[in-house]
KEMARDO-369430 format. One record per residue (C-alpha): x, y, z. Coordinates in steps of 0.02 Angstrom, whole numbers, padded with zeros to 5 digits, always signed. Layout:
BEGIN
XYZ
...
***
This chain:
BEGIN
-00004+00000+00001
+00069+00169-00040
+00014+00340+00038
-00079+00452-00092
-00037+00637-00105
-00166+00733-00025
-00267+00864-00123
-00264+01023-00021
-00357+01179-00069
-00186+01266-00087
-00143+01136-00226
-00311+01165-00315
-00328+01351-00313
-00218+01496-00361
-00140+01602-00223
-00263+01743-00271
-00416+01638-00243
-00338+01564-00081
-00307+01741-00021
-00486+01779-00061
-00554+01628+00031
-00450+01661+00183
-00511+01841+00188
-00695+01795+00180
-00661+01660+00317
-00594+01800+00429
-00753+01903+00393
-00857+01752+00433
-00766+01714+00596
-00805+01903+00650
-00990+01879+00600
-01015+01715+00687
-00908+01719+00842
-00868+01911+00862
-00725+01938+00984
-00741+01775+01073
-00581+01668+01102
-00582+01481+01069
-00599+01442+01255
-00745+01564+01268
-00830+01480+01117
-00806+01310+01187
-00871+01368+01355
-01027+01444+01284
-01060+01295+01178
-01050+01181+01336
-01175+01299+01413
-01305+01314+01267
-01301+01136+01200
-01362+01048+01366
-01492+01178+01378
-01561+01140+01203
-01551+00953+01232
-01645+00969+01406
-01780+01079+01326
-01808+00952+01185
-01831+00803+01303
-02011+00739+01279
-02029+00825+01108
-01904+00728+00999
-02041+00638+00901
-02121+00802+00850
-01957+00884+00818
-01902+00741+00697
-02058+00758+00594
-02045+00947+00598
-01865+00933+00535
-01919+00828+00388
-02071+00937+00344
-01978+01102+00353
-01831+01038+00256
-01954+00975+00122
-02019+01155+00113
-01855+01233+00105
-01794+01110-00021
-01943+01058-00129
-01828+00944-00233
-01835+00817-00087
-02026+00774-00124
-02002+00806-00310
-01878+00674-00318
-01968+00563-00197
-01821+00561-00075
-01855+00468+00082
-01795+00552+00244
-01762+00446+00400
-01719+00575+00535
-01689+00540+00723
-01631+00636+00868
-01516+00521+00967
-01393+00520+01107
-01204+00557+01080
-01173+00378+01116
-01276+00315+00969
-01163+00403+00840
-01073+00277+00728
-00976+00382+00608
-00859+00277+00491
-00710+00353+00408
-00640+00298+00244
-00467+00221+00233
-00325+00334+00223
-00234+00233+00094
-00283+00141-00069
-00177+00043-00189
-00066+00157-00294
-00134+00068-00445
-00300+00140-00411
-00241+00322-00386
-00362+00435-00475
-00308+00594-00576
-00269+00743-00482
-00405+00842-00570
-00530+00722-00520
-00482+00719-00339
-00485+00910-00339
-00655+00905-00412
-00716+00784-00279
-00633+00895-00139
-00727+01046-00201
-00893+00956-00208
-00861+00891-00033
-00835+01074+00026
-00996+01132-00063
-01090+00987+00019
-01032+01039+00196
-01074+01218+00163
-01248+01198+00090
-01291+01101+00248
-01219+01250+00356
-01310+01379+00262
-01486+01284+00262
-01463+01258+00447
-01451+01451+00472
-01601+01466+00371
-01703+01408+00528
-01709+01594+00572
-01818+01625+00415
-01936+01485+00434
-02127+01519+00445
-02193+01603+00596
-02298+01447+00646
-02133+01352+00660
-02055+01487+00771
-02207+01496+00879
-02204+01309+00900
-02021+01306+00945
-02035+01439+01070
-02195+01360+01155
-02075+01211+01197
-01963+01340+01283
-01956+01532+01263
-01805+01593+01168
-01764+01413+01105
-01757+01468+00928
-01628+01599+00975
-01529+01459+01057
-01541+01355+00904
-01464+01497+00802
-01331+01528+00939
-01277+01345+00939
-01261+01347+00748
-01154+01510+00754
-01046+01429+00889
-01033+01255+00804
-00995+01319+00627
-00900+01476+00676
-00753+01373+00750
-00714+01324+00566
-00667+01497+00533
-00541+01499+00679
-00367+01437+00643
-00334+01391+00827
-00492+01285+00826
-00450+01200+00662
-00282+01154+00727
-00364+01081+00885
-00493+00985+00784
-00358+00911+00666
-00251+00854+00820
-00416+00771+00886
-00448+00680+00725
-00265+00626+00716
-00280+00557+00888
-00440+00461+00836
-00563+00575+00930
-00728+00632+00859
-00829+00773+00917
-00977+00781+00796
-01158+00813+00843
-01229+00713+00705
-01209+00601+00553
-01292+00567+00390
-01280+00446+00247
-01374+00424+00086
-01407+00264-00003
-01514+00218-00157
-01650+00082-00155
-01631-00007-00315
-01794-00101-00297
-01897+00058-00258
-01794+00167-00362
-01779+00289-00222
-01640+00385-00128
-01642+00374+00056
-01567+00504+00179
-01527+00433+00350
-01492+00570+00475
-01448+00560+00662
-01413+00705+00777
-01407+00756+00955
-01528+00905+00940
-01653+00986+00809
-01533+01112+00727
-01399+00974+00703
-01535+00861+00631
-01583+00996+00504
-01395+01006+00462
-01378+00817+00431
-01536+00805+00324
-01471+00942+00220
-01300+00867+00206
-01386+00702+00153
-01480+00790+00016
-01319+00874-00052
-01223+00709-00046
-01356+00651-00167
-01324+00799-00276
-01138+00766-00265
-01158+00592-00343
-01177+00683-00504
-00989+00721-00499
-00946+00538-00528
-00922+00445-00693
-00995+00277-00742
-00840+00172-00680
-00888+00121-00502
-00713+00062-00456
-00638+00219-00511
-00777+00315-00417
-00729+00218-00254
-00541+00259-00274
-00590+00443-00291
-00689+00427-00130
-00551+00334-00038
-00425+00468-00085
-00527+00612-00038
-00674+00583+00081
-00579+00584+00244
-00647+00651+00406
-00478+00749+00424
-00531+00849+00268
-00684+00905+00343
-00623+01054+00445
-00556+01148+00287
-00704+01083+00188
-00814+01175+00313
-00701+01325+00314
-00695+01362+00130
-00845+01265+00057
-00969+01397+00104
-00891+01527-00005
-00889+01407-00153
-01071+01368-00121
-01124+01552-00107
-01024+01593-00271
-01119+01462-00367
-01288+01494-00280
-01270+01680-00331
-01282+01628-00514
-01451+01553-00475
-01503+01700-00364
-01460+01823-00502
-01552+01720-00640
-01724+01753-00704
-01770+01575-00635
-01862+01573-00462
-01903+01391-00443
-01796+01330-00295
-01784+01162-00368
-01673+01225-00505
-01545+01267-00373
-01496+01090-00334
-01524+01026-00510
-01405+01170-00573
-01265+01113-00458
-01291+00931-00509
-01283+00983-00689
-01119+01085-00658
-01048+00929-00571
-01094+00814-00712
-01058+00931-00866
-00894+01016-00814
-00742+00903-00814
-00566+00916-00733
-00489+01085-00751
-00635+01158-00836
-00736+01126-00672
-00601+01197-00568
-00584+01356-00671
-00772+01379-00656
-00780+01368-00473
-00620+01480-00457
-00692+01611-00568
-00858+01613-00472
-00766+01636-00310
-00673+01788-00374
-00831+01854-00467
-00739+01836-00633
-00847+01717-00735
-00820+01736-00919
-00963+01793-01028
-00963+01617-01100
-00976+01532-00930
-01118+01649-00874
-01212+01610-01038
-01188+01420-01013
-01250+01433-00838
-01403+01534-00877
-01449+01419-01027
-01440+01264-00915
-01552+01344-00784
-01675+01395-00917
-01668+01216-00980
-01695+01141-00813
-01837+01262-00773
-01928+01209-00935
-01905+01028-00893
-01987+01060-00719
-02130+01157-00798
-02161+01012-00917
-02144+00882-00781
-02264+00973-00662
-02397+00984-00801
-02375+00801-00837
-02396+00758-00650
-02548+00869-00633
-02631+00781-00783
-02594+00614-00705
-02664+00664-00538
-02825+00714-00626
-02839+00561-00717
-02809+00451-00560
-02951+00547-00481
-03060+00509-00635
-03080+00691-00678
***
């Protein structure tokens, strides 16, 4: 067995892009953590998290259903694709996160460009889950009222724990600590998720487990975006597994969490700025980007988006793809509506 060369973001992106990402990370740290030191952040987390878990005691069944319902409303691609969500709030001892092997045979070493693409997709997956978790603050009023009937100010604690939990990934001292913990075989995650495909039912399944409601939302979102990420693979399963073994490592997650949100926001901005307003287009556009752009072309597109330097040709391609996706959805919705009428005998 031979150790594979790691694919770090410094090897993927130019110094200019890395400087941009690091500057954005510094701004994000200030926004999420303010002037808190790492010790203060950890202390505050240790105060707020038990308060949340205690408040949720006796309400977990309802909160599990609520997490699925609200995520389906936030991401209507979930019901559209008939994705099944199995979501549970569990104790910390019920986590069973499995990491991928650190080494694979040198004969199966995938090309650097494909490993780079997978690393970027992983970063975007982590980021989308973070950002959708923060969207709790914008959920409908009845949801907010329900949460605060469980305990006054519980929603504000949800937002606070999200800021504390994700803000540390913009803190270099915290990242160093996390990497040291991972190197020592320690894990400190508040949730886990996995997705699988049921060949018999032709259905994707998201299995999400977390210690509290906001972390459960995060894991459902991550599972969804792992499904989106499968479009970055080719048809060769053995080659795909080699890429996964080379890149999908727990020790890569801190940097994925740090930089991924800026990659996600850069690509999502293309959707936001378009004339398309169907939220299902968002995930489908990302999956199209993953499947259509290969190797260096994919990396260049992401890098140009981060730096707000997409070429006219890249912008035209993106807008054309989104318009095509939107047209497909309109047609599909019409077909489904007609089928429902026929099924009702109308």
